Steps between C-alpha positions, in 0.01 A plus 500: 500500500144379459601153614650628821190703574274196453727299724478747784125534457463123529708498813290778648177321416633178656595685815156659522333163448716345768419783737130474426503126553699545818250755627189313392599140577383394846579182692254435784642279780313204646229590757491858375263711292559827312220744426539664157349838409436613145508877464429541870213249517498140623582266214584156631667293770818313414560167669828310533694477173639713212288783360542783240335837556389737230775762482411850621141391571512234773695506821519294820321709762487264802690193607343261754626186669242221520671315782368508854621811680572515875433845639620593847243696702681718754406501867217731600320580825153348530247547780312191615140484612610534864704816421848345504758624249693225323759510224415268211692424182455242230576377152264508201512269197347620171514426129420693182236319298400770249794718386271743316288583807811506720641766266195721455284416803727671752827686486683289760321186608782394738475821703120494490475141623759566772302797634173312473650204690598727788160666527317166474723348767432788738129454444511126568717537812258758635217246495652257748662509846872466562484138619317393185754661266749226591241223465325611181784585265357275232165680515668841480714390204198364315302821560785717370541285189126511426487881522818554298400254230166675456666840474783391267285310251447809274878543493561156350686389813422190710578509873595143587559512877600719790700388801543688827866480603506663844256638754687719749301627800647768733747381765261554792236294320757230435591485869132479595447223245799310637359524854163382375656209313704407808186508714317288245783245498502483881122466500516215248774333707284519814199367310702214353642414843155499661359295215786253539438469874128461437559229242741325738240502778234377260726220383586411860133496600416294194776254589373474858150449367614221270697343788193500726288357221754225436524417870121489537473281192771272640323482840173433325655222294662358812167493682339338197773240486474432875121476477527264206757293694278484807204412282697222335617375842143502635385325187774239538410441868131481415575259217714280727237514774224409259707212368573383855133520595409319184739218583374488860147477368602219269674313785187522716295299252761224491470214753693591813536863392270627774706326768826635353354846501401474862847373590666793322276748678571340835874510441488867401289578806745332733801661328361852529405444863855386569645809328289726719637331807863549383469866406395636839507433869123505514332180402171540322264219583191444286172566676384152411774252585285220376545634147874468533483154646248392242721641226799302632295189531367544150850538362618190687206293376550609140872429517430147625253436221723634226697230325873551486616744229154668460589843643 
């Protein structure tokens, strides 16, 4: 009888131990943290792994994920600096860095950060005009992140980034913006066309200018070449004339050279006089016929004195 009682007591104790171990053994997943309270007060933070709690004294009060959390911020109506209502929504990325402060710093940090993101976004949108909201998204995102990160620091939560998803102006504003954009495109097209025509005219004028310059340079070079050719021709004639005169001068000092010279002059005189008579009907007679007769006589005398083969 006593043996059976001891057996059942052992079984009961084993069951209680198993239940206690089952209730007090905790396995914390990766990228998670459990906040443990001891008799209602903060005791410790359990990281990833297997842990045993003190039975009936410690308990897991809060469970936090340490991974980056994407929080959708619903669309809200914001008023820009130029009094235009726009609908803006976004997405917020945050991460728990201190599980203890995230547990005891605020009751619900997700709800608090979501509400704070909406109010901060309305404030930032109200500082700028509608046109700039589309151009300065990066600035708005950075301003929202800076304000949220400052506010959430006591909660042990880090706001990593905020991204605006959509900016939805009213339909009448959209139509006005489309008309403005169309007018801007047409204006740019007209400007580009005029600039193209201007550049074409400038290029054409520049080409004409270069053509005129080339032609003037060619004419200049041609004149230089012609002048140089004429100069060389004059120089050649002068050189030949000087050589001829030099030879004539040399022949004059030779015996009989003076007589040969006189004969050559007389022949040339008679030849030119004969050519004048052939060219026209009018005969030009020298004023002094004795010069002509004396010239003929001189040529005849010299020819008689010249030995054969001299001239």
